[in-house]
N, C-alpha and C positions, 0 to 999 in steps of 0.2 A: 725033165720037162715040166712035171707037175710043180716043182719048186719055182720054175720060171714064171708060170701063170700066177702062182700065189704072190710072188714078188711084184709082178706087174699090177696085180689087184691092189696090193698094199700101197704101191706108189700112187695109183689113181685115187685111192681113198685119201691118202695124205694130201695130195694136191687139191682135191676137191674140197677138203676141209679148210685148206689155206685160202682157197678161192672164196668160200662162204665167209670166212673171217675177214677177208679183204673187203667184202661188201659192207661190213659194219664199221669201217674206219671212220672216225670222227675228227674233224679239224675245227679249230677255233681261230678267231682273228680279233684284233683290236688295233686302234690307233694309239700307240703308247704316248706319243707327243701330246695328244689332246687330253689324256688322263694326267700326264705329268704336270701340265700347267695348272691343273685344278688342285693339286696337292698342296696343303698348307706349307709343307717343308720346302717346296719349290719357291714360294714367295718369301719365306724366311731367308732362304739362301740368297735370293736376289737382293734382299735388304742388306745382308751381310756383305755381299760383294760391293754394293753401292757405297756403304759406309767406308769400307777399306779403300775403294777407289777415290772417294772424296778426301780421305786422309792423305793418300799419296799425292793427289792433285794439289792440295794445299802446300805440302812440303815442296813439291816441284815448283810451285809458284814462288815460294820463299827463295829457293835457290836461283830461279830465273831473275827475280827482282834484284837480288844481290849481284848477280853477274851483270845485269844491265846497268846498275848503278856504278860499278867499277869500270865497266866499258866506257860509259859516258864520261866519267871522271878522267879516264886515260885520254880519250879523244879530245877533251877540252883542254887538258894540260900538257899534252905530249910535246908541244913546241918548247916549253920551258923546262923540260926534264933532261937530266943527265942521261947519257946513253945506257949506263949501267942500271940506273933506276928504271928507265923505260923498258929495257930488256927484262928486268925483274917483274914489272907489272904485266908485260905481255905473257911471260911464263905463267904468272899467277892466273891470268884470264884463261889461258889454254888448259891449265889444270882444272879450273872451275868448270869449263865447258866439258871436259872429259868426265868429271864427277857428275855433272848434270845428266849427261848421256848414259852413264853407267847406272845412275839412280833410275832413270826412265826405263831402262832395259830390265833391271832387277824388279821394279814395281810391276811391270807388265808380266814378267815370268811368274811372280808370286801370285798375281791375280788369276792368271790362267791355271796355276796349280790349285789354288783355292777353289776356283769354279769346278775344276775336274773332280776334286775330292768331294765337294758338296753334292755334285750331280751323281757321283758314283754311289754315295750313301742312299740317295733318294731312289736311284735306279735299282739298287739291291732290294729295297722294300717293295717296289713295284713289281719287280721280276719274281720275288718270292710269292706275292699275292697271285700273280698270273699262273705260276707253277702250281700253287695250291688249288686254284680253280680248275686248271687243266687236269689235275689228278682227280678232283671231285667229279668232273664230267667225263672222265675216262677218254680224254682227247689224245690223239696221236701227236699232233703238232699244234702250236698256237703261233700264228704269224702276226708280225707287226706290220701293218699296212701303211704306217706313216711315211716310210721311205719309198713309196711306189712299188714295193715288193710285197706280195705278189701283185701283178697287174690285174689279175682277175680273182675275185672271191665268189665262189658258188653260193647259192642260197642254202646249200646244205652245210656250209661252213657256219659255225656258231659265233655270233658276235658276242664276245664275253665282256665288252665294255661296261654294260650295266652291272654285271656281277662284280667286276673289279671296283667300280665306283662304290657299290654297296659295301663291300668288305673294307674299303679304305675310308668309308663314311664321307664321301665326296658328293657335292651337289650334282 
């Protein structure tokens, strides 16, 4: 029986210690989107994407102009063409159209992959900085409030945005 009381006393002490520790939990939050757009790497990546997009747009325009030229030539001269030549020209146009569509799809895919890769590298840097600050401040969690989660942030939650900006040397 004495062991039972000692065991109960130990359990009460253990839970009361956990309760006291639970009172000291600290949380942080920031809007990662707002910090992300201030990072110089973000603007550099946007410039890279724009240059690549411009390059692909110019090539697409060249392909489209060539297709339009051949199409206009075909429609203007089809009445005077032999059926075999006409069929050959139509097949050529269909092939050009397929190539144009394939180029557009590949360019779009490549731009999306480039954007994802560039953003991933920037996010790694930002997340590492947030993690470092979270450890320095002994935070339990740091929430990103840019996605409307959490809906509520208590005044007890620490806004670490200024510290992240300072570590990243952002305005």
